[in-house]
C-alpha positions in Angstrom: 51.6 -28.3 10.3 53.6 -29.9 7.8 53.6 -28.5 4.5 52.6 -30.6 1.6 54.2 -30.5 -1.7 52.4 -29.7 -5.2 52.7 -33.5 -6.4 51.0 -34.4 -3.2 48.1 -32.1 -3.6 47.8 -32.7 -7.3 47.6 -36.5 -6.5 44.9 -36.0 -3.9 42.8 -33.9 -6.4 43.5 -36.3 -9.1 42.1 -39.2 -6.8 39.0 -37.0 -5.6 38.2 -36.1 -9.2 38.8 -39.6 -10.4 36.4 -40.9 -7.3 33.6 -38.2 -8.3 33.9 -39.4 -12.1 33.3 -43.0 -10.6 30.5 -42.3 -8.3 28.8 -40.0 -11.7 29.5 -43.4 -13.9 28.1 -45.5 -11.2 24.8 -43.4 -10.9 24.5 -42.9 -14.5 24.6 -47.0 -14.9 22.2 -47.5 -12.4 20.1 -45.0 -13.6 20.4 -46.5 -17.0 19.9 -50.1 -15.9 17.1 -48.9 -13.7 15.2 -47.7 -16.8 16.0 -50.5 -19.1 14.5 -53.1 -16.1 11.2 -50.9 -15.9 11.1 -51.0 -19.6 11.2 -54.8 -19.6 8.7 -55.1 -16.6 6.2 -52.8 -18.5 6.7 -54.9 -21.7 5.9 -58.3 -19.7 2.8 -56.2 -18.4 1.5 -55.3 -21.6 2.1 -59.0 -22.8 0.0 -60.3 -20.2 -2.5 -57.7 -20.3 -3.1 -58.9 -23.9 -3.2 -62.6 -23.0 -5.8 -62.1 -20.7 -7.8 -59.6 -22.7 -7.8 -62.5 -25.4 -9.2 -65.0 -23.0 -11.4 -62.4 -21.5 -15.0 -62.9 -23.0 -14.7 -66.8 -22.7 -13.4 -66.6 -18.8 -16.4 -64.1 -18.2 -18.9 -66.4 -19.5 -17.6 -69.8 -17.8 -17.3 -67.6 -14.3 -21.0 -66.5 -15.1 -22.1 -70.0 -15.6 -19.8 -71.4 -13.0 -18.2 -74.1 -15.3 -14.9 -74.4 -12.8 -13.6 -77.2 -15.0 -13.7 -75.3 -18.1 -11.9 -72.2 -16.1 -9.2 -74.7 -15.1 -8.6 -75.9 -18.6 -8.5 -72.3 -19.9 -6.2 -71.1 -17.0 -3.9 -73.9 -17.6 -3.6 -72.6 -21.1 -2.1 -69.6 -19.8 -0.1 -71.1 -16.9 1.5 -73.5 -19.6 3.5 -70.4 -21.3 7.4 -70.2 -20.7 8.4 -68.1 -17.5 4.9 -68.3 -16.0 5.2 -69.6 -12.7 1.5 -69.6 -11.4 -1.9 -68.8 -12.3 -4.6 -68.1 -10.0 -8.1 -67.2 -10.9 -10.7 -65.4 -8.2 -14.4 -64.8 -8.2 -15.4 -61.0 -7.8 -15.2 -60.8 -3.9 -11.6 -62.2 -4.3 -11.9 -65.9 -3.2 -9.7 -68.3 -5.1 -11.1 -70.7 -7.5 -8.5 -72.2 -9.6 -4.7 -72.2 -9.1 -2.4 -73.3 -12.1 1.1 -74.1 -10.8 3.7 -75.4 -13.6 1.3 -76.2 -16.1 -1.1 -78.5 -13.8 -4.7 -77.2 -12.6 -5.8 -77.4 -9.3 -9.2 -76.7 -7.8 -8.2 -77.2 -4.6 -7.3 -73.6 -3.3 -7.2 -74.0 0.3 -3.4 -72.5 0.7 -4.3 -69.6 -1.5 -4.6 -66.5 0.0 -7.7 -64.1 -0.4 -7.3 -61.3 -3.2 -7.7 -58.0 -1.4 -4.9 -55.4 -1.3 -3.7 -55.8 -4.7 -7.0 -55.4 -6.4 -7.0 -52.7 -9.3 -8.8 -49.6 -8.7 -12.1 -48.9 -11.0 -10.5 -47.3 -14.1 -7.3 -49.1 -13.7 -6.5 -51.5 -16.7 -4.3 -53.8 -14.0 -2.0 -53.6 -11.2 1.5 -55.5 -10.4 4.1 -55.8 -7.8 7.6 -57.3 -8.1 10.9 -58.1 -6.6 14.1 -59.5 -8.3 12.6 -63.1 -8.2 9.1 -62.9 -9.8 6.4 -60.2 -11.3 2.8 -60.9 -9.8 0.1 -59.6 -12.4 -3.4 -58.7 -11.4 -6.4 -57.7 -14.1 -10.2 -58.0 -13.5 -12.7 -60.0 -15.6 -15.5 -58.2 -16.5 -18.6 -58.5 -18.5 -21.0 -55.4 -19.2 -19.1 -53.2 -17.1 -19.3 -55.6 -14.1 -16.4 -57.4 -12.2 -16.9 -61.2 -12.6 -13.5 -62.4 -11.4 -9.8 -61.6 -11.0 -6.9 -63.1 -13.0 -3.3 -63.1 -10.9 -0.4 -64.3 -13.1 3.0 -64.5 -11.7 5.9 -64.3 -14.1 9.3 -65.3 -13.7 12.2 -62.4 -13.5 15.5 -64.7 -12.9 16.6 -64.2 -16.9 16.2 -60.1 -16.2 18.1 -60.5 -13.1 20.8 -62.2 -14.4 21.2 -60.0 -17.3 21.2 -57.0 -14.8 23.9 -58.4 -12.8 25.9 -59.1 -16.1 25.7 -55.6 -17.1 27.0 -54.2 -13.5 29.8 -56.6 -13.9 30.9 -55.7 -17.3 30.3 -52.0 -16.3 32.5 -52.1 -13.1 35.5 -53.9 -15.1 35.5 -51.1 -17.6 35.1 -48.6 -15.4 38.1 -49.8 -13.0 40.3 -50.2 -16.2 39.6 -46.7 -17.4 40.1 -44.9 -14.2 43.6 -47.0 -13.4 44.8 -45.4 -17.0 43.8 -42.2 -16.4 45.5 -42.0 -13.1 48.8 -43.5 -14.4 48.8 -40.9 -17.3 48.2 -38.1 -15.0 50.7 -38.8 -12.4 53.1 -39.1 -15.1 52.4 -36.0 -17.0 52.5 -34.1 -13.6 56.2 -35.4 -12.6 57.3 -34.3 -16.2 55.7 -31.1 -16.5 55.7 -29.7 -13.3 57.2 -31.5 -10.2 60.7 -31.4 -11.8 60.8 -28.2 -13.5 59.8 -26.7 -10.2 62.7 -28.5 -8.3 65.1 -27.2 -10.7 63.8 -23.5 -10.5 64.2 -23.7 -6.7 67.6 -24.9 -6.6 68.4 -22.0 -8.8 66.7 -19.5 -6.9 68.6 -20.7 -3.5 71.8 -20.3 -5.4 71.2 -16.4 -5.8 72.4 -14.2 -3.3 72.0 -10.5 -2.8 75.4 -9.8 -4.3 74.2 -11.2 -7.7 70.8 -10.1 -8.4 71.4 -10.1 -12.2 72.3 -13.7 -12.3 70.2 -15.7 -14.7 68.4 -18.6 -13.5 69.3 -22.2 -15.4 66.4 -24.4 -16.2 66.1 -27.3 -18.6 63.9 -27.3 -21.5 60.5 -27.2 -20.1 56.9 -26.4 -20.5 56.0 -22.9 -21.7 54.6 -22.0 -18.3 57.7 -23.2 -16.6 59.9 -21.3 -18.8 57.5 -18.1 -18.3 58.1 -18.5 -14.7 61.8 -18.6 -14.9 62.0 -15.5 -17.2 59.6 -14.0 -14.6 62.2 -14.7 -11.8 65.1 -13.1 -13.8 62.9 -9.8 -14.1 62.2 -9.8 -10.5 66.0 -9.8 -9.7 66.3 -6.9 -12.0 63.6 -5.0 -10.5 65.0 -5.7 -7.0 68.6 -4.4 -8.2 66.9 -1.3 -9.2 64.7 -1.0 -6.3 68.1 -0.7 -4.0 69.3 2.1 -5.8 65.9 3.8 -5.8 65.7 3.4 -1.9 68.9 4.9 -1.4 67.3 8.2 -3.7 64.3 8.0 -1.4 66.1 8.2 1.8 67.6 11.5 0.7 64.5 13.0 -0.1 62.8 11.8 2.9 65.4 13.9 4.8 64.6 16.8 2.9 61.2 16.4 3.4 61.3 16.2 6.9 63.2 19.4 7.0 60.4 21.1 5.1 57.8 19.6 7.2 59.6 21.0 10.3 59.4 24.3 9.2 55.8 24.1 7.9 54.7 22.9 11.4 56.2 26.1 13.0 53.9 28.1 10.5 51.0 26.2 10.8 47.9 27.3 12.7 47.1 23.8 13.7 48.6 21.9 16.5 50.5 18.6 16.4 50.6 15.5 18.6 52.0 12.2 18.8 50.7 9.3 21.3 52.9 6.3 22.4 50.0 3.9 22.9 51.9 1.5 24.9 54.0 3.5 26.9 51.9 6.7 27.0 54.6 9.1 26.0 53.2 12.0 24.4 54.5 14.9 22.1 52.7 18.1 21.6 54.1 20.9 19.4 54.7 24.3 20.4 51.4 25.4 18.9 49.5 23.0 21.0 50.6 24.9 24.0 50.0 28.5 22.4 46.4 27.5 21.4 45.7 27.1 25.2 47.6 30.1 26.1 50.6 28.2 27.7 54.2 28.6 27.0 55.9 25.9 25.0 56.4 22.9 27.4 54.8 24.6 30.2 52.7 21.5 31.1 54.1 17.9 30.9 53.9 16.1 27.7 51.6 13.3 28.9 48.5 11.7 28.2 47.0 12.6 31.7 47.7 16.4 30.9 45.2 16.3 27.7 42.7 14.4 30.1 43.0 17.2 32.8 42.6 20.0 30.4 39.5 18.1 28.5 36.1 19.1 29.4 34.3 16.4 31.9 31.3 16.3 29.7 33.6 15.6 26.7 36.2 13.4 27.7 34.4 10.1 28.1 32.9 10.3 24.5 36.3 11.5 23.1 38.0 8.5 24.7 35.5 5.8 23.1 36.0 7.4 19.4 40.0 7.1 20.0 39.4 3.6 21.2 36.8 2.6 18.2 39.8 4.1 15.7 42.3 2.0 17.5 40.2 -1.2 17.3 39.1 -0.9 13.8 42.7 -2.0 12.4 43.1 1.0 10.1 39.6 1.0 8.7 38.5 4.2 10.6 40.6 7.1 11.5 39.8 9.4 14.7 38.2 12.7 14.8 36.2 14.2 17.5 35.3 17.6 18.7 35.4 18.8 22.4 36.5 21.5 24.8 39.6 22.2 26.6 40.3 24.4 29.6 42.8 27.5 28.7 45.3 28.9 30.9 42.9 31.8 31.8 40.1 29.3 32.8 37.8 29.7 29.9 37.0 27.0 27.3 38.1 26.6 23.9 36.4 24.2 21.3 39.0 21.9 19.6 38.7 19.7 16.6 41.1 16.8 16.9 41.6 14.4 13.9 44.3 11.4 14.2 45.0 7.7 13.3 47.2 4.9 14.1 50.4 5.4 12.1 52.2 2.3 13.3 51.3 -1.1 14.5 53.4 -4.4 15.7 53.5 -7.6 13.8 50.0 -8.5 15.5 48.4 -5.6 14.4 48.2 -3.7 17.9 48.6 0.0 17.6 52.2 1.2 18.6 51.9 5.0 17.6 49.0 7.6 17.2 49.4 11.0 15.6 47.2 13.7 14.5 46.2 17.6 14.7 44.2 20.0 16.9 42.3 22.6 15.2 40.6 25.9 17.3 37.2 25.9 15.9 35.8 28.1 18.9 34.5 31.1 16.2 32.8 27.9 14.2 30.8 26.9 17.2 29.5 30.2 18.2 28.2 30.7 14.8 26.9 27.3 14.8 25.1 27.9 18.0 23.8 31.1 16.9 22.5 29.2 13.7 21.0 26.5 15.6 18.8 28.9 17.7 17.7 30.6 14.8 16.7 27.1 13.1 14.9 26.1 16.3 12.7 29.4 16.2 12.2 28.6 12.6 11.3 25.2 13.2 8.9 26.1 16.2 7.3 28.3 13.5 7.2 25.6 10.8 5.9 23.1 13.2 3.2 25.1 15.1 1.7 27.0 12.0 -1.9 27.0 11.7 -1.4 26.9 8.0 -0.1 23.9 6.2 3.5 24.0 5.4 5.0 21.3 3.1 8.7 21.0 1.5 8.9 19.2 -1.8 11.8 18.1 -3.8 11.0 19.4 -7.3 13.3 16.8 -9.1 11.6 13.7 -7.2 8.3 15.3 -6.6 9.1 13.7 -2.9 7.6 15.6 0.1 10.8 16.2 2.5 9.0 17.6 5.3 5.6 18.6 6.7 4.3 20.2 9.6 1.5 19.3 12.2 -1.1 21.3 10.4 -0.6 18.9 7.2 -1.4 16.0 9.4 -4.6 17.6 10.6 -5.7 18.8 6.8 -4.6 15.7 4.8 -5.4 12.9 7.6 -1.6 11.3 6.5 0.9 10.9 9.6 4.4 12.6 9.0 5.6 9.0 8.4 3.1 8.2 5.9 3.7 11.4 3.9 7.7 12.2 3.9 9.4 10.4 1.0 6.1 10.0 -1.2 4.8 12.4 -4.0 1.3 13.9 -3.9 0.3 12.1 -6.6 1.0 8.6 -4.6 -0.9 10.2 -1.8 -3.7 11.3 -4.1 -3.4 14.7 -2.4 -4.9 16.4 -5.5 -8.5 16.2 -6.6 -7.7 16.9 -10.2 -4.4 16.1 -11.1 -4.4 19.0 -14.0 -4.2 21.4 -10.8 -0.4 20.0 -10.1 0.6 21.0 -13.9 -1.0 24.4 -13.3 0.8 24.9 -10.0 4.1 23.9 -11.5 3.4 26.0 -14.8 2.9 29.0 -12.9 6.1 28.4 -10.8 8.0 27.9 -13.9 6.7 31.0 -15.5 6.8 33.5 -12.6 8.9 31.5 -9.7 5.8 31.9 -7.0 2.3 31.6 -6.6 -0.1 33.4 -4.4 -3.5 32.0 -3.2 -4.1 29.4 -6.0 -7.0 27.7 -5.2 -7.0 23.7 -5.2 -9.2 20.9 -4.3 -6.9 18.7 -1.3 -8.3 15.1 -1.0 -7.8 13.9 2.3 -7.0 10.2 3.5 -10.7 9.4 4.0 -11.6 10.5 0.6 -13.4 13.7 1.2 -12.5 16.9 -0.3 -11.4 20.6 1.2 -10.9 23.6 -0.8 -7.7 25.3 0.1 -5.5 28.3 -1.2 -1.7 27.4 -2.2 1.1 30.2 -1.9 4.4 28.8 -2.9 7.9 29.5 -4.3 11.1 27.6 -5.4 14.4 27.8 -3.3 17.9 26.1 -3.6 18.8 24.0 -0.5 22.3 22.2 -1.0 22.2 22.5 -4.4 18.9 21.0 -5.3 15.5 23.0 -6.1 12.8 22.7 -3.6 9.2 24.1 -3.5 7.9 25.9 -0.2 4.4 25.8 -0.1 1.8 27.1 2.4 -1.8 25.7 1.8 -4.9 27.3 4.0 -8.1 25.4 4.5 -10.4 27.9 3.2 -13.5 25.9 3.4 -14.9 27.9 6.3 -14.2 30.9 4.5 -16.1 29.5 1.3 -18.9 28.8 3.3 -19.0 32.4 4.8 -19.0 33.6 1.2 -21.8 31.5 0.4 -23.6 32.5 3.5 -23.0 36.3 2.7 -24.1 35.9 -0.9 -27.0 34.1 0.1 -27.8 36.3 2.6 -27.4 39.4 0.4 -29.6 37.7 -2.2 -32.4 37.4 0.4 -32.0 40.9 1.6 -32.5 42.3 -2.0 -35.3 39.8 -2.7 -37.2 40.5 0.6 -37.3 44.5 -0.1 -38.3 43.9 -3.8 -40.8 41.2 -2.5 -42.6 43.9 -0.1 -43.0 46.4 -2.9 -44.4 43.9 -5.5 -46.8 42.7 -2.9 -48.3 45.9 -2.1 -48.7 46.9 -5.8 -50.3 43.4 -6.6 -52.8 43.2 -3.7 -55.2 46.1 -5.1 -55.9 44.8 -8.3 -55.7 41.1 -6.7 -58.7 42.2 -4.5 -60.8 43.1 -7.4 -60.2 40.3 -9.0 -61.5 38.1 -6.1 -64.3 40.7 -5.5 -65.3 40.5 -8.5 -65.3 36.7 -9.0 -67.2 36.4 -5.9 -69.8 38.9 -7.0 -70.1 37.1 -10.4 -71.1 33.8 -8.6 -73.5 35.5 -6.2 -75.4 37.2 -9.1 -75.5 34.1 -11.1 -77.4 32.3 -8.3 -81.0 31.2 -9.4 -82.4 31.1 -6.0 -81.0 34.5 -4.7 -84.1 36.8 -4.4 -82.7 40.2 -5.8 -81.4 37.8 -9.2 -85.0 36.8 -9.2 -86.5 40.1 -9.3 -84.1 41.6 -12.1 -84.4 38.6 -14.2 -88.5 39.0 -13.9 -88.2 42.7 -14.7 -86.3 41.6 -18.0 -88.1 38.4 -18.7 -85.3 36.0 -18.1 -85.3 32.7 -17.1 -82.6 31.9 -14.5 -83.1 27.9 -14.8 -82.0 28.5 -18.2 -79.3 31.1 -17.8 -77.8 28.4 -14.9 -78.6 25.5 -17.5 -76.8 27.8 -20.2 -73.7 28.4 -17.8 -73.1 24.7 -16.8 -73.5 23.8 -20.5 -70.9 26.6 -21.5 -68.9 25.9 -18.2 -68.8 29.5 -17.4 -69.2 28.4 -13.7 -66.0 26.5 -14.0 -64.2 29.2 -15.5 -65.5 31.7 -12.6 -64.4 29.0 -10.1 -60.9 28.9 -11.9 -60.3 32.8 -11.7 -61.2 32.5 -8.0 -59.1 29.5 -7.3 -56.4 31.5 -9.3 -56.8 34.6 -7.2 -56.6 32.8 -3.9 -53.5 31.0 -5.1 -52.0 34.4 -6.0 -52.9 36.0 -2.7 -51.5 33.2 -0.9 -47.9 33.9 -2.7 -48.3 37.7 -2.0 -48.9 36.7 1.6 -45.7 34.7 1.6 -43.8 37.5 -0.4 -44.8 40.0 2.7 -43.9 37.3 5.1 -40.3 37.1 3.3 -40.0 40.7 3.8 -41.3 40.7 7.5 -39.3 38.2 9.5 -40.0 39.1 13.0 -38.2 38.5 16.5 -41.2 38.4 18.3 -43.0 35.5 19.9 -40.1 33.5 20.8 -40.7 30.7 23.5 -39.2 27.6 24.8 -40.1 24.6 22.4 -40.8 21.1 22.8 -38.9 20.0 19.8 -40.7 16.4 19.7 -44.1 17.8 20.0 -43.4 20.4 17.3 -41.8 17.7 15.1 -45.0 15.3 15.3 -47.4 18.2 15.0 -45.6 19.0 11.5 -46.1 15.6 10.5 -49.6 15.5 11.4 -50.4 18.7 9.6 -48.6 16.9 6.3 -50.6 14.2 6.8 -53.9 15.9 6.7 -52.8 18.2 3.7 -55.4 17.2 0.8 -52.5 18.1 -1.8 -50.2 15.9 -0.4 -52.7 13.1 0.3 -54.4 13.1 -3.0 -51.6 14.0 -5.4 -48.5 12.6 -3.7 -50.0 9.8 -1.5 -48.4 11.0 1.7 -49.8 7.9 3.7 -47.6 5.6 1.7 -44.6 7.5 2.9 -42.7 5.8 6.3 -42.0 8.7 8.6 -39.4 7.8 11.3 -39.0 10.1 14.1 -35.8 9.8 16.4 -35.4 12.7 19.1 -32.7 12.2 21.8 -33.5 12.7 25.4 -32.1 15.6 27.3 -32.3 18.1 24.5 -31.2 21.6 25.6 -34.2 24.4 25.4 -34.5 26.1 22.3 -36.2 29.6 22.0 -38.0 29.4 18.7 -41.8 30.8 17.1 -43.5 27.6 16.8 -45.7 28.4 13.6 -42.2 29.5 11.8 -40.5 26.2 12.7 -43.5 24.1 11.7 -43.7 26.0 8.4 -40.0 24.9 7.9 -40.7 21.3 8.7 -43.8 21.2 6.5 -41.9 22.8 3.7 -39.3 20.1 3.9 -41.8 17.1 4.3 -43.8 18.4 1.2 -40.6 18.6 -0.8 -39.6 15.3 0.1 -43.0 13.9 -0.5 -43.1 15.4 -4.2 -39.6 14.2 -5.1 -40.2 10.9 -4.2 -43.5 10.7 -6.0 -42.6 12.5 -9.2 -39.0 10.5 -9.3 -38.6 8.4 -12.5 -39.3 6.1 -11.7 -41.1 6.5 -8.5 -39.3 5.7 -5.2 -40.4 2.0 -4.4 -40.4 2.4 -0.6 -40.4 6.2 0.4 -38.9 7.0 3.8 -38.4 10.2 5.6 -36.4 10.1 8.8 -36.3 12.9 11.2 -33.6 13.3 13.9 -33.0 15.7 16.4 -29.7 15.4 18.5 -27.8 17.7 20.8 -25.0 20.0 19.8 -22.4 21.6 22.0 -24.6 25.0 22.0 -27.6 23.7 20.4 -29.7 21.5 18.6 -29.6 19.8 15.3 -32.7 18.5 13.4 -32.0 16.6 10.3 -34.8 15.6 7.7 -33.6 12.8 5.4 -35.2 11.1 2.4 -34.2 8.0 0.3 -35.7 10.2 -3.2 -33.8 10.8 -6.4 -31.4 13.4 -4.7 -29.9 16.6 -6.4 -26.6 17.0 -8.1 -24.1 19.6 -7.1 -25.6 22.5 -9.3 -29.1 22.2 -7.9 -27.6 22.0 -4.0 -26.0 25.1 -4.4 -29.0 27.0 -5.7 -31.6 25.3 -3.8 -32.1 28.1 -1.1 -32.5 30.9 -4.0 -35.6 32.5 -4.1 -38.0 31.7 -6.8 -35.7 28.6 -8.0 -37.5 25.5 -8.3 -37.1 22.0 -10.1 -40.9 21.5 -10.2 -43.1 21.4 -13.2 -44.8 25.1 -13.9 -47.8 25.6 -11.7 -46.8 23.2 -8.9 -44.3 25.3 -7.1 -43.3 29.1 -6.5 -39.7 28.5 -5.7 -40.0 30.5 -2.2 -40.6 27.5 0.4 -37.0 26.6 0.7 -35.9 30.4 0.3 -38.4 31.3 3.3 -37.4 28.5 5.5 -33.7 29.3 5.1 -34.5 32.8 6.5 -36.5 31.6 9.0 -33.7 29.4 10.2 -31.0 31.9 10.0 -32.2 35.3 10.3 -35.2 34.9 12.6 -33.5 32.3 14.7 -30.0 32.9 14.4 -29.1 29.5 13.2 -27.9 27.5 10.2 -29.4 25.5 7.5 -27.7 23.5 4.7 -28.2 20.5 2.4 -26.2 17.3 1.5 -27.3 15.5 -1.6 -25.9 13.3 -4.4 -28.1 12.2 -7.1 -29.6 8.5 -6.5 -28.7 8.8 -2.7 -31.6 10.9 -1.6 -31.4 14.6 0.0 -30.7 15.5 3.8 -31.7 19.0 4.9 -29.4 19.8 8.3 -31.0 22.4 10.6 -28.8 23.8 13.4 -30.9 26.1 16.0 -28.9 27.6 18.9 -29.9 27.0 22.5 -31.9 29.4 24.6 -29.7 32.0 26.6 -30.5 31.7 30.2 -31.9 35.0 31.6 -29.8 36.8 34.4 
């Protein structure tokens, strides 16, 4: 392809620039003319709108009275104006009524089309359309908001068209003259300032030979840039002269370096190789042979020698890496690890490094060079380390405790084991790279500050209890043991997290059991001590009632001996309410006796009387007992409560004492009824749901209500003896504690409560299935 001169290229660039400028000017002129034309058309529309508005009321009256001759005269006045070509008046349906063309009115409108698509929409003042010949203006004639007709005026635009054509002609002539002047001046300046001085510079450079490098460049007086170019060329010649002298000195130094390199290769522990990529010829240093146990040049210096000694499992991958380095065109060097067979038949690990040190004019490789390093000892150490890491990795992954590794600087999780996935609910992919705060692991962010504070102070933490929030929002109590360690120069936190929820439950069960055992022993002693005076109180109250009866023979006989009127005595007792006081004493004594009986039952949990229970019948019987309870019906309106019973089919048999399980269910029904009735405000639609379902090794009974519920503190103490939230005189605080002992101690099951304020309470009873007798 022929080269173009600077003058040709600059002429082309000037022409392109001038063309772009011309296009921009034409576009700008067109936009300005279009804006001017639109402004003129809008002015005409406003004039016609004002003209029609002036005649609006008169035309509306004449249209309403159908005076078409008067309308013709009025429309003729509009049509008589200059540049008005035609005026047509239509009725409300768009039918033409009067037409004026050239100032003459014409009531014959047979050739005038009906007005349809060009009518203004409601709310539009007018509508217009135009071309380069005429503007057609349409406006409604209205009266009292009702359209009575339409006026359409055709206005002449010939003057506007002529003005636009004149503007474009003037604009084109002015632009052409400007561009021609610009082109002439630019070309003249280009020749004087660039083309001629560069030709002179080229002539001077061709006259310079290798023997006259210091010869100056002769240039006529030119612009500053051309003069600087000549000076730069003179400086280049001077540098070339110095370079030739420095090259001679470098060649001498290179010969000395080659001598030193030869001595260094002989003393080095690394082997040297060279490979002619085009011919296949190779060179191996004496150390190359010595490394494999061979004498110098004992094997042929060829690529096939290396290939025959390379391990078959490593050879193909190594050749691929050599090929990648060759094809990278200098962007990548070659480095590979492989095994080579020694003279004794063993294998040595070799680290080979190399690069393409010579390429031809097309960039194809000509010569490759590199080194071989014996890394057998390092590989053996890596293998031992890998085996240790695999053992640690298995321990890390399969540990039953949660183990996490955290980058202290960023707070991000570096790695987690499988137990973390089970504990938190997050997959390993979701957790790694994020912080505990981003995952929301801490229930209380202050626990993080406490953990890091202890680490900064002591460097280690043991069994710090924290609450871990799972992905589903539930909270699990855990114990954390952690310490700081350095990995690759970065501080990391290794933490072992253990789920202690079961241990916490076991502790609570043990504490509860110990409480109940202590209270049980105390209750037995107290019950026996109170029963004797209580019996005297009950017997005395009964005797008082009997000896105050006016119809009892012995009372009548004793009263007769002392002259006492029994009827007056009876009236006196009723008047002073002594009979009520005696009845209250008896009622309180009976209630105290019931409490004592429960305390004795509390301390005498028996394992006898177990039978296989029908849970459905047992639940229904407990509900029936609650429905007949006088206190529940009178004070807590038990009949208003909706009781739902759901018992799954195929429940495994359960060995239980029916009266005891009835007592448990009755206590739960009584407590639910009282809680819903005494809530503030009372539960609007009270409901109790009893559900029985199968467990892998037993049966679960849940009693759930929609009452006021309990907070965490009350839920924790609800099974404690003598603990009650009821008003004084309404509860003893023994009902749930006795129920807890019946389920856990007498039947070997489990009983717990789930409740939140405002969301009701759910008591869960787990009973083991009956063991088959062999």
